[in-house]
N, C-alpha and C positions, 0 to 999 in steps of 0.2 A: 867688350873689355879689353880697351887698347890702351898699354901706357905712350904707345907714338901720338896716338890721336890727343890727349893730353898736352901730352907735350907741345902739339903743336896749337894749342888755344888757350893754353893756361894765362898767358898775358892778356885776351882778348875776354876772357869767361866772365869775369865780373860786369862788363859794359851789357853783355846781352842776354845773360841768364838772370833776370831781374825779377822771377816769381816771388810773390810774398801771403801769397793765399794760404800755405799751408804754416805758416809760423804761428799765429795763436794756437791752431792744435797741438802740436809739436811742445809748446812752450805748456800749455795747460797741462797736455798730460804727463811731462817731464817733472811739472810742480807735483803732481799726485803722487809718483815714485819714492820721494820723500827718500831720496839717496842718491850714489852716482849713479850718472848717466853715459853710455858707451854710443859714440856716435861712429858707424863704420861707413866708409864709402865718403867722408865729409867735404872732398874738394876743396875749393879756397874757403868756406865757411859762410856759405850763404846763410845756410840756419843754425849756424855754430854761433855767430857771435851774437843773433838775438836770444840765443840760450842761457850763454854766459852772461850777457846782461839783465837775464832775469833772475840771476843768482845762483842757474844749475849747476851741481859741480860736474864738470866734463871733461871726459878725454875722448880725443879727435884720433881716429886712423884711415888712412888712404892708401894706397899704393903709386900713387905718383909723387916723385919730389918736386915735380913743377909743380902742382895743383898745390904742396902746402907750403911751400918756400912764399907764394900766396899768403895762405890763411895764417902764417908765422908774420907776416909783415901787417897783415889787419888786425892782428892781437895785439903786435906792439901800437899801430895808431890810435887803439882804441884803449889802450890799458888794461887791457884782460890776460888774463891768464889762464892757460890747458895746457894737458899732458896731451902731447902730439906726437902719433908713431908714424912711422912708413913700414907698413905692411901689408899684406895680402890678406883679404878678407877670407880666402881658402885656407888658409895657414896661420894666421894669426895666433899670438900666445900672450897675456899681459899678466900671468898670475894671480889675477883675482877676480871675482864677481861682481856682476853691479844689476843695479834694482832697475835699471831699464837698460836696453839695448834698441835703439834705431836704426833703420836703412830708409831715407827719405828718398822724393824726388824719381822712383820709379828704378834707382840703381842695381838693385838688386837683379834686374831682368837684364843688363848688360853682360851677367854671368854667361861663359861660352855653352854651357853645355849641362844637362840636369844632375850630371855627376860632379862638376863644379857647385853648382846651386848645393844639391847634397853636400857635399864640403863644407860651404860655408855654413849650411844650417848647424854640422855638428858642433863645429867651433863656438857658434852663438850658442847653442844650448849649453855647452860647457862653460860659457861665462857668465850664463844669465843665472843670476840668484832664485831659490826656491822663495816663490811667492812673487818674483820681478815679471815682468811684460817687455815680451819683445814686437815692436812695432816696424809691418814692412810696409811700406807702400807701393804700388803698382799700378798701371793703366791698365783698364776694364779693356777687353780684346776686341770684344764687341764696337765699342765706341771708339777707339782708338784707331781700330783699322781705316775708319773712315777719312782720314787726313792722310791713308796711303794712297796716294793716286798714280803712283810713275811719273808725276809730274813737276818739272824745276818749279818753285814759288819762292818770291820773296816772304821770307819769314819774320823780316821788322827791319829799323830803320833805328841806329842807337845814338845818342851822343857821345861822342869822345872829349878830352882835351884837345884835340887838334883840331876835330871836325865833326867826322858820322863815320859810323860804321852801318855796313849793310851785310845781312844775312839772307843766303838763299840755300833751302834745302830742295833735296831729291831725294824720296825713299820710296823704297821699292821693298815690295813682300813678296815671298818664295811661301806659298799655302803648302810644302809637303815639309820644310824645317821650322815651320813659325816665326824664323828669322825676318825682322827687318833690316836691312841694310840703307842707312842714313849717309849720303853724301852732304857735307857742307861745305860752302864756297862762301868766303870774308872776303870782303870789298872794304878797303880803308880811304876814305875820301877827306883834303884838308879844308880848310874854312874856303875857299873861293869855287869847291868842287870837283875840285884834280883826284883822281885816282894816284893814293900814292902807294900801296900794297897791296896786293891780291894774294891768299893763299885757299890751299882744297885740304880739309880733313875728312877722317871715313870713319863710321863707327856701326856695329851691329847690335841689336837688342832683340830680345825675345818677346812676343805675343804670349806671355804665361798665363792660359789658361785659369779659370777658377779651381777647376778638377784635379789639375795637375799639380797645382801647388797645395790643396788638400793633400795629396797625398805625400808630395815631399815634406809636409811639414809632420804628420802623421808619420813617416819613418823618422824624421828626425828626434821625435820624442815632445812634440808640442801640443796642445788643443789651441781653440779658439775660444776666446774671450767675447770679442767681437770683432764684426766686419762692417765697416762704413761706406758708403757710396759716396761720399765727398769729407772737404774739410769743417762743413758745419754739423758734424755727426749724423748724416740722413742716413737710415737705412739702405745698406746694400741691394739695385735692383739691378740684375743681370743682363740687361737691355739697354741699359739707359744710363747707370749712375758712371760718372767720366773715369773713377777709380774705385781700386777695392784696398781701402786701410785696413791692414790686418793688425788686429788686437791679440796675440798670443801669449802663452806662460807652459811651463815647463807639464807633461802630462803629469798624473800623479803615479 
């Protein structure tokens, strides 16, 4: 969880983070909530925009002013309205409760320590209405670790208004801390294929194991409603599912 990282990449983020496979899942779940939804760690609105377009009453929270500036631009461009707050997920206070709270895209695993994760869960518990759901999307460590090979790879090339963006990743895993350090290299090229700029940024995330997350949510006062292995609602399989999609509620 690095403010500097998102300050470095906010202007590029929407060009290379183009995942859409989770959108129907979250729209469907938010519609079932039948009430206000809080999206934490919302970033530039990759998910926020389609939720709002589906008529979901949405509040967005993120701690990066640079990412939120881009979110506000996108809201204006799409003639959409949402309450947007610059707050830290570990300490946020909004003075109301929500029928659903979501943290998409594995963002929860960017919290630096289990103490930070516990702090965030306590704030989420306080803001979740009785009978509401908290949905937390995480990568599944046995599958995710396979892409962490300590080698530099081209993650993709993406069109921009000026030409193309190349994104390179170097991922390194510390088995003792369970942290993955990701070094990201961004190269911008013009229409003639001439590099116009290059930048580097770095971020870490946890390979948060199922048993560890179960302990954290139990201590925070949540119980599991459902656990899916992908965005098509497939049952979770420990060694093969790409994701852990946790649907939680307050324990009695």
